All heavy atoms as a GROMACS GRO file, in nm:
protein
  403
    1MET      N    1  10.071  10.826  10.833
    1MET     CA    2  10.036  10.685  10.854
    1MET      C    3  10.150  10.598  10.810
    1MET      O    4  10.203  10.610  10.701
    1MET     CB    5   9.911  10.659  10.772
    1MET     CG    6   9.858  10.519  10.787
    1MET     SD    7   9.709  10.506  10.681
    1MET     CE    8   9.630  10.375  10.764
    2SER      N    9  10.194  10.510  10.898
    2SER     CA   10  10.305  10.423  10.865
    2SER      C   11  10.262  10.308  10.777
    2SER      O   12  10.140  10.279  10.765
    2SER     CB   13  10.370  10.370  10.991
    2SER     OG   14  10.297  10.261  11.041
    3ASP      N   15  10.352  10.246  10.709
    3ASP     CA   16  10.324  10.131  10.626
    3ASP      C   17  10.264  10.013  10.703
    3ASP      O   18  10.198   9.929  10.648
    3ASP     CB   19  10.450  10.083  10.551
    3ASP     CG   20  10.495  10.185  10.447
    3ASP    OD1   21  10.417  10.268  10.404
    3ASP    OD2   22  10.611  10.176  10.406
    4LEU      N   23  10.292  10.012  10.831
    4LEU     CA   24  10.243   9.900  10.916
    4LEU      C   25  10.118   9.935  10.991
    4LEU      O   26  10.072   9.859  11.075
    4LEU     CB   27  10.354   9.857  11.014
    4LEU     CG   28  10.483   9.812  10.951
    4LEU    CD1   29  10.585   9.782  11.060
    4LEU    CD2   30  10.463   9.691  10.863
    5ALA      N   31  10.056  10.050  10.960
    5ALA     CA   32   9.941  10.095  11.035
    5ALA      C   33   9.824   9.997  11.029
    5ALA      O   34   9.742   9.989  11.116
    5ALA     CB   35   9.895  10.232  10.984
    6TRP      N   36   9.812   9.918  10.922
    6TRP     CA   37   9.701   9.824  10.906
    6TRP      C   38   9.720   9.695  10.986
    6TRP      O   39   9.625   9.616  11.002
    6TRP     CB   40   9.674   9.793  10.762
    6TRP     CG   41   9.779   9.712  10.697
    6TRP    CD1   42   9.891   9.761  10.628
    6TRP    CD2   43   9.792   9.573  10.691
    6TRP    NE1   44   9.964   9.656  10.584
    6TRP    CE2   45   9.908   9.539  10.622
    6TRP    CE3   46   9.710   9.469  10.739
    6TRP    CZ2   47   9.946   9.406  10.599
    6TRP    CZ3   48   9.753   9.337  10.717
    6TRP    CH2   49   9.869   9.307  10.646
    7VAL      N   50   9.839   9.673  11.036
    7VAL     CA   51   9.867   9.547  11.112
    7VAL      C   52   9.796   9.558  11.249
    7VAL      O   53   9.823   9.650  11.325
    7VAL     CB   54  10.016   9.528  11.133
    7VAL    CG1   55  10.042   9.403  11.219
    7VAL    CG2   56  10.091   9.517  10.998
    8PRO      N   57   9.707   9.466  11.281
    8PRO     CA   58   9.631   9.474  11.406
    8PRO      C   59   9.725   9.467  11.525
    8PRO      O   60   9.828   9.402  11.527
    8PRO     CB   61   9.546   9.346  11.407
    8PRO     CG   62   9.546   9.299  11.267
    8PRO     CD   63   9.673   9.351  11.199
    9GLN      N   64   9.691   9.543  11.632
    9GLN     CA   65   9.770   9.544  11.754
    9GLN      C   66   9.786   9.406  11.818
    9GLN      O   67   9.892   9.378  11.867
    9GLN     CB   68   9.710   9.641  11.854
    9GLN     CG   69   9.729   9.785  11.814
    9GLN     CD   70   9.874   9.823  11.795
    9GLN    OE1   71   9.956   9.786  11.878
    9GLN    NE2   72   9.902   9.892  11.685
   10PRO      N   73   9.682   9.319  11.812
   10PRO     CA   74   9.700   9.188  11.873
   10PRO      C   75   9.792   9.092  11.793
   10PRO      O   76   9.803   8.975  11.826
   10PRO     CB   77   9.564   9.130  11.888
   10PRO     CG   78   9.470   9.222  11.818
   10PRO     CD   79   9.547   9.345  11.778
   11CYS      N   80   9.847   9.140  11.683
   11CYS     CA   81   9.936   9.056  11.599
   11CYS      C   82  10.047   8.997  11.688
   11CYS      O   83  10.111   9.069  11.764
   11CYS     CB   84   9.993   9.141  11.493
   11CYS     SG   85  10.102   9.048  11.378
   12THR      N   86  10.070   8.870  11.674
   12THR     CA   87  10.167   8.799  11.757
   12THR      C   88  10.304   8.792  11.695
   12THR      O   89  10.400   8.738  11.757
   12THR     CB   90  10.120   8.656  11.792
   12THR    OG1   91  10.100   8.585  11.672
   12THR    CG2   92   9.993   8.663  11.873
   13LEU      N   93  10.320   8.842  11.574
   13LEU     CA   94  10.452   8.843  11.510
   13LEU      C   95  10.543   8.940  11.583
   13LEU      O   96  10.503   9.048  11.626
   13LEU     CB   97  10.446   8.889  11.365
   13LEU     CG   98  10.393   8.790  11.264
   13LEU    CD1   99  10.380   8.858  11.131
   13LEU    CD2  100  10.488   8.672  11.249
   14PRO      N  101  10.672   8.900  11.602
   14PRO     CA  102  10.762   8.998  11.658
   14PRO      C  103  10.770   9.123  11.565
   14PRO      O  104  10.759   9.113  11.446
   14PRO     CB  105  10.897   8.926  11.655
   14PRO     CG  106  10.863   8.783  11.646
   14PRO     CD  107  10.732   8.774  11.575
   15THR      N  108  10.778   9.238  11.627
   15THR     CA  109  10.775   9.365  11.554
   15THR      C  110  10.876   9.367  11.434
   15THR      O  111  10.841   9.417  11.329
   15THR     CB  112  10.806   9.480  11.650
   15THR    OG1  113  10.711   9.474  11.756
   15THR    CG2  114  10.794   9.614  11.582
   16GLU      N  115  10.991   9.312  11.456
   16GLU     CA  116  11.092   9.320  11.347
   16GLU      C  117  11.056   9.232  11.228
   16GLU      O  118  11.104   9.249  11.117
   16GLU     CB  119  11.233   9.279  11.396
   16GLU     CG  120  11.246   9.136  11.447
   16GLU     CD  121  11.208   9.117  11.594
   16GLU    OE1  122  11.164   9.216  11.659
   16GLU    OE2  123  11.218   9.003  11.640
   17GLU      N  124  10.960   9.135  11.242
   17GLU     CA  125  10.916   9.048  11.130
   17GLU      C  126  10.797   9.109  11.054
   17GLU      O  127  10.771   9.064  10.944
   17GLU     CB  128  10.880   8.909  11.181
   17GLU     CG  129  10.999   8.830  11.224
   17GLU     CD  130  10.962   8.691  11.264
   17GLU    OE1  131  10.862   8.636  11.213
   17GLU    OE2  132  11.034   8.630  11.347
   18ARG      N  133  10.730   9.207  11.110
   18ARG     CA  134  10.614   9.261  11.048
   18ARG      C  135  10.636   9.321  10.910
   18ARG      O  136  10.559   9.296  10.817
   18ARG     CB  137  10.542   9.361  11.141
   18ARG     CG  138  10.479   9.296  11.259
   18ARG     CD  139  10.409   9.394  11.346
   18ARG     NE  140  10.359   9.328  11.464
   18ARG     CZ  141  10.293   9.392  11.559
   18ARG    NH1  142  10.268   9.518  11.548
   18ARG    NH2  143  10.252   9.323  11.665
   19PRO      N  144  10.742   9.398  10.889
   19PRO     CA  145  10.764   9.452  10.757
   19PRO      C  146  10.779   9.344  10.647
   19PRO      O  147  10.732   9.361  10.536
   19PRO     CB  148  10.896   9.531  10.767
   19PRO     CG  149  10.906   9.565  10.912
   19PRO     CD  150  10.843   9.448  10.985
   20LEU      N  151  10.837   9.233  10.682
   20LEU     CA  152  10.852   9.121  10.586
   20LEU      C  153  10.716   9.064  10.551
   20LEU      O  154  10.688   9.037  10.433
   20LEU     CB  155  10.940   9.010  10.647
   20LEU     CG  156  11.085   9.051  10.679
   20LEU    CD1  157  11.156   8.940  10.754
   20LEU    CD2  158  11.160   9.095  10.553
   21ARG      N  159  10.629   9.048  10.650
   21ARG     CA  160  10.494   8.992  10.621
   21ARG      C  161  10.410   9.090  10.546
   21ARG      O  162  10.337   9.052  10.456
   21ARG     CB  163  10.427   8.952  10.753
   21ARG     CG  164  10.502   8.846  10.835
   21ARG     CD  165  10.513   8.720  10.756
   21ARG     NE  166  10.582   8.619  10.835
   21ARG     CZ  167  10.702   8.576  10.810
   21ARG    NH1  168  10.763   8.619  10.703
   21ARG    NH2  169  10.759   8.483  10.882
   22VAL      N  170  10.419   9.216  10.578
   22VAL     CA  171  10.348   9.317  10.504
   22VAL      C  172  10.389   9.317  10.357
   22VAL      O  173  10.305   9.316  10.265
   22VAL     CB  174  10.369   9.458  10.567
   22VAL    CG1  175  10.318   9.568  10.473
   22VAL    CG2  176  10.302   9.470  10.700
   23ALA      N  177  10.516   9.308  10.330
   23ALA     CA  178  10.566   9.305  10.194
   23ALA      C  179  10.516   9.178  10.119
   23ALA      O  180  10.481   9.188   9.999
   23ALA     CB  181  10.719   9.306  10.190
   24GLU      N  182  10.508   9.066  10.188
   24GLU     CA  183  10.460   8.943  10.128
   24GLU      C  184  10.314   8.959  10.080
   24GLU      O  185  10.275   8.901   9.980
   24GLU     CB  186  10.464   8.827  10.228
   24GLU     CG  187  10.605   8.777  10.249
   24GLU     CD  188  10.607   8.663  10.349
   24GLU    OE1  189  10.504   8.624  10.405
   24GLU    OE2  190  10.720   8.614  10.380
   25TRP      N  191  10.232   9.033  10.151
   25TRP     CA  192  10.094   9.052  10.115
   25TRP      C  193  10.075   9.171  10.021
   25TRP      O  194   9.992   9.167   9.933
   25TRP     CB  195  10.009   9.073  10.239
   25TRP     CG  196   9.979   8.944  10.308
   25TRP    CD1  197  10.044   8.894  10.416
   25TRP    CD2  198   9.881   8.851  10.278
   25TRP    NE1  199   9.990   8.771  10.452
   25TRP    CE2  200   9.890   8.744  10.365
   25TRP    CE3  201   9.782   8.846  10.179
   25TRP    CZ2  202   9.805   8.636  10.362
   25TRP    CZ3  203   9.696   8.736  10.172
   25TRP    CH2  204   9.710   8.633  10.263
   26ASP      N  205  10.152   9.277  10.042
   26ASP     CA  206  10.136   9.393   9.957
   26ASP      C  207  10.164   9.367   9.809
   26ASP      O  208  10.092   9.416   9.722
   26ASP     CB  209  10.224   9.508  10.005
   26ASP     CG  210  10.164   9.579  10.122
   26ASP    OD1  211  10.046   9.559  10.152
   26ASP    OD2  212  10.234   9.663  10.182
   27ALA      N  213  10.268   9.294   9.783
   27ALA     CA  214  10.304   9.268   9.642
   27ALA      C  215  10.190   9.203   9.561
   27ALA      O  216  10.145   9.257   9.460
   27ALA     CB  217  10.434   9.188   9.633
   28PRO      N  218  10.145   9.085   9.603
   28PRO     CA  219  10.038   9.019   9.520
   28PRO      C  220   9.909   9.091   9.526
   28PRO      O  221   9.837   9.098   9.424
   28PRO     CB  222  10.024   8.880   9.583
   28PRO     CG  223  10.103   8.880   9.709
   28PRO     CD  224  10.193   8.997   9.712
   29LEU      N  225   9.873   9.154   9.640
   29LEU     CA  226   9.744   9.226   9.640
   29LEU      C  227   9.749   9.350   9.554
   29LEU      O  228   9.650   9.380   9.483
   29LEU     CB  229   9.713   9.265   9.788
   29LEU     CG  230   9.668   9.150   9.878
   29LEU    CD1  231   9.644   9.203  10.017
   29LEU    CD2  232   9.543   9.089   9.823
   30SER      N  233   9.858   9.420   9.549
   30SER     CA  234   9.862   9.541   9.466
   30SER      C  235   9.864   9.504   9.319
   30SER      O  236   9.822   9.588   9.234
   30SER     CB  237   9.985   9.626   9.503
   30SER     OG  238  10.103   9.556   9.470
   31GLN      N  239   9.911   9.388   9.285
   31GLN     CA  240   9.920   9.348   9.144
   31GLN      C  241   9.793   9.278   9.094
   31GLN      O  242   9.761   9.283   8.976
   31GLN     CB  243  10.040   9.254   9.124
   31GLN     CG  244  10.169   9.320   9.147
   31GLN     CD  245  10.284   9.221   9.150
   31GLN    OE1  246  10.266   9.104   9.130
   31GLN    NE2  247  10.402   9.270   9.184
   32ARG      N  248   9.722   9.210   9.186
   32ARG     CA  249   9.609   9.126   9.139
   32ARG      C  250   9.473   9.165   9.189
   32ARG      O  251   9.372   9.114   9.144
   32ARG     CB  252   9.641   8.982   9.180
   32ARG     CG  253   9.767   8.934   9.111
   32ARG     CD  254   9.791   8.786   9.137
   32ARG     NE  255   9.682   8.709   9.083
   32ARG     CZ  256   9.664   8.581   9.112
   32ARG    NH1  257   9.748   8.517   9.188
   32ARG    NH2  258   9.565   8.513   9.056
   33LEU      N  259   9.465   9.255   9.289
   33LEU     CA  260   9.335   9.291   9.343
   33LEU      C  261   9.254   9.367   9.240
   33LEU      O  262   9.299   9.470   9.187
   33LEU     CB  263   9.356   9.381   9.471
   33LEU     CG  264   9.229   9.417   9.544
   33LEU    CD1  265   9.159   9.294   9.601
   33LEU    CD2  266   9.260   9.517   9.656
   34THR      N  267   9.138   9.313   9.205
   34THR     CA  268   9.052   9.379   9.106
   34THR      C  269   8.936   9.453   9.172
   34THR      O  270   8.885   9.550   9.117
   34THR     CB  271   8.996   9.277   9.004
   34THR    OG1  272   8.927   9.174   9.073
   34THR    CG2  273   9.110   9.214   8.925
   35SER      N  274   8.891   9.404   9.288
   35SER     CA  275   8.782   9.475   9.360
   35SER      C  276   8.779   9.427   9.503
   35SER      O  277   8.828   9.318   9.537
   35SER     CB  278   8.647   9.457   9.289
   35SER     OG  279   8.602   9.325   9.302
   36LEU      N  280   8.715   9.505   9.586
   36LEU     CA  281   8.686   9.463   9.722
   36LEU      C  282   8.552   9.518   9.764
   36LEU      O  283   8.504   9.618   9.712
   36LEU     CB  284   8.795   9.509   9.820
   36LEU     CG  285   8.827   9.659   9.828
   36LEU    CD1  286   8.743   9.722   9.934
   36LEU    CD2  287   8.976   9.673   9.863
   37SER      N  288   8.484   9.444   9.851
   37SER     CA  289   8.355   9.487   9.900
   37SER      C  290   8.338   9.442  10.042
   37SER      O  291   8.392   9.337  10.082
   37SER     CB  292   8.244   9.431   9.810
   37SER     OG  293   8.245   9.289   9.808
   38ARG      N  294   8.259   9.512  10.119
   38ARG     CA  295   8.232   9.483  10.257
   38ARG      C  296   8.083   9.465  10.274
   38ARG      O  297   8.006   9.554  10.274
   38ARG     CB  298   8.283   9.594  10.346
   38ARG     CG  299   8.275   9.558  10.496
   38ARG     CD  300   8.342   9.664  10.581
   38ARG     NE  301   8.481   9.679  10.560
   38ARG     CZ  302   8.579   9.600  10.614
   38ARG    NH1  303   8.541   9.502  10.691
   38ARG    NH2  304   8.703   9.624  10.590
   39SER      N  305   8.041   9.338  10.286
   39SER     CA  306   7.896   9.307  10.298
   39SER      C  307   7.850   9.320  10.443
   39SER      O  308   7.731   9.337  10.467
   39SER     CB  309   7.865   9.166  10.246
   39SER     OG  310   7.940   9.073  10.319
   40GLN      N  311   7.944   9.305  10.537
   40GLN     CA  312   7.916   9.317  10.680
   40GLN      C  313   8.037   9.384  10.743
   40GLN      O  314   8.141   9.385  10.683
   40GLN     CB  315   7.893   9.180  10.740
   40GLN     CG  316   7.774   9.103  10.687
   40GLN     CD  317   7.772   8.960  10.744
   40GLN    OE1  318   7.836   8.928  10.839
   40GLN    NE2  319   7.687   8.878  10.679
   41PRO      N  320   8.018   9.439  10.863
   41PRO     CA  321   8.133   9.512  10.925
   41PRO      C  322   8.260   9.431  10.943
   41PRO      O  323   8.369   9.482  10.928
   41PRO     CB  324   8.077   9.552  11.062
   41PRO     CG  325   7.929   9.563  11.039
   41PRO     CD  326   7.897   9.459  10.941
   42LEU      N  327   8.244   9.301  10.965
   42LEU     CA  328   8.362   9.212  10.988
   42LEU      C  329   8.390   9.120  10.869
   42LEU      O  330   8.458   9.020  10.884
   42LEU     CB  331   8.346   9.133  11.115
   42LEU     CG  332   8.337   9.217  11.240
   42LEU    CD1  333   8.311   9.128  11.366
   42LEU    CD2  334   8.460   9.303  11.262
   43ARG      N  335   8.332   9.150  10.753
   43ARG     CA  336   8.349   9.059  10.635
   43ARG      C  337   8.400   9.146  10.520
   43ARG      O  338   8.339   9.246  10.485
   43ARG     CB  339   8.222   8.999  10.599
   43ARG     CG  340   8.240   8.899  10.482
   43ARG     CD  341   8.109   8.824  10.456
   43ARG     NE  342   8.069   8.750  10.571
   43ARG     CZ  343   8.065   8.617  10.577
   43ARG    NH1  344   8.094   8.548  10.471
   43ARG    NH2  345   8.033   8.554  10.689
   44LEU      N  346   8.511   9.106  10.459
   44LEU     CA  347   8.570   9.176  10.346
   44LEU      C  348   8.595   9.073  10.238
   44LEU      O  349   8.658   8.973  10.260
   44LEU     CB  350   8.700   9.243  10.388
   44LEU     CG  351   8.776   9.323  10.278
   44LEU    CD1  352   8.693   9.439  10.233
   44LEU    CD2  353   8.912   9.367  10.327
   45ARG      N  354   8.545   9.102  10.122
   45ARG     CA  355   8.565   9.017  10.007
   45ARG      C  356   8.667   9.080   9.913
   45ARG      O  357   8.649   9.196   9.874
   45ARG     CB  358   8.432   8.995   9.926
   45ARG     CG  359   8.454   8.908   9.808
   45ARG     CD  360   8.326   8.899   9.725
   45ARG     NE  361   8.350   8.830   9.602
   45ARG     CZ  362   8.300   8.715   9.568
   45ARG    NH1  363   8.219   8.655   9.649
   45ARG    NH2  364   8.334   8.660   9.453
   46LEU      N  365   8.772   9.005   9.886
   46LEU     CA  366   8.878   9.052   9.791
   46LEU      C  367   8.868   8.968   9.668
   46LEU      O  368   8.873   8.845   9.671
   46LEU     CB  369   9.017   9.035   9.856
   46LEU     CG  370   9.038   9.105   9.990
   46LEU    CD1  371   9.174   9.068  10.047
   46LEU    CD2  372   9.026   9.254   9.980
   47ASP      N  373   8.855   9.030   9.551
   47ASP     CA  374   8.856   8.961   9.424
   47ASP      C  375   8.993   8.979   9.358
   47ASP      O  376   9.035   9.093   9.339
   47ASP     CB  377   8.744   9.014   9.333
   47ASP     CG  378   8.606   8.983   9.385
   47ASP    OD1  379   8.588   8.869   9.433
   47ASP    OD2  380   8.518   9.068   9.380
   48LEU      N  381   9.055   8.866   9.326
   48LEU     CA  382   9.188   8.873   9.268
   48LEU      C  383   9.179   8.829   9.124
   48LEU      O  384   9.119   8.724   9.094
   48LEU     CB  385   9.284   8.779   9.345
   48LEU     CG  386   9.298   8.812   9.493
   48LEU    CD1  387   9.383   8.706   9.562
   48LEU    CD2  388   9.353   8.950   9.518
   49GLY      N  389   9.240   8.901   9.034
   49GLY     CA  390   9.243   8.866   8.892
   49GLY      C  391   9.359   8.765   8.868
   49GLY      O  392   9.442   8.742   8.954
   50ARG      N  393   9.362   8.713   8.750
   50ARG     CA  394   9.469   8.614   8.717
   50ARG      C  395   9.592   8.675   8.670
   50ARG      O  396   9.613   8.775   8.635
   50ARG     CB  397   9.415   8.521   8.613
   50ARG     CG  398   9.311   8.433   8.666
   50ARG     CD  399   9.263   8.338   8.561
   50ARG     NE  400   9.156   8.254   8.619
   50ARG     CZ  401   9.137   8.134   8.582
   50ARG    NH1  402   9.206   8.077   8.490
   50ARG    NH2  403   9.041   8.065   8.638
   0.00000   0.00000   0.00000
């Protein structure tokens, strides 16, 4: 599985910019994400700590 596997196919960012955007999200989420839950198939709740 590649690092970009979670990027949706309809993403409109040019392919060469995707790694930069992934890194922008991965850093804060990996450091601050305390929990996640899915109440519905298309709803995801992310809880971020301080």
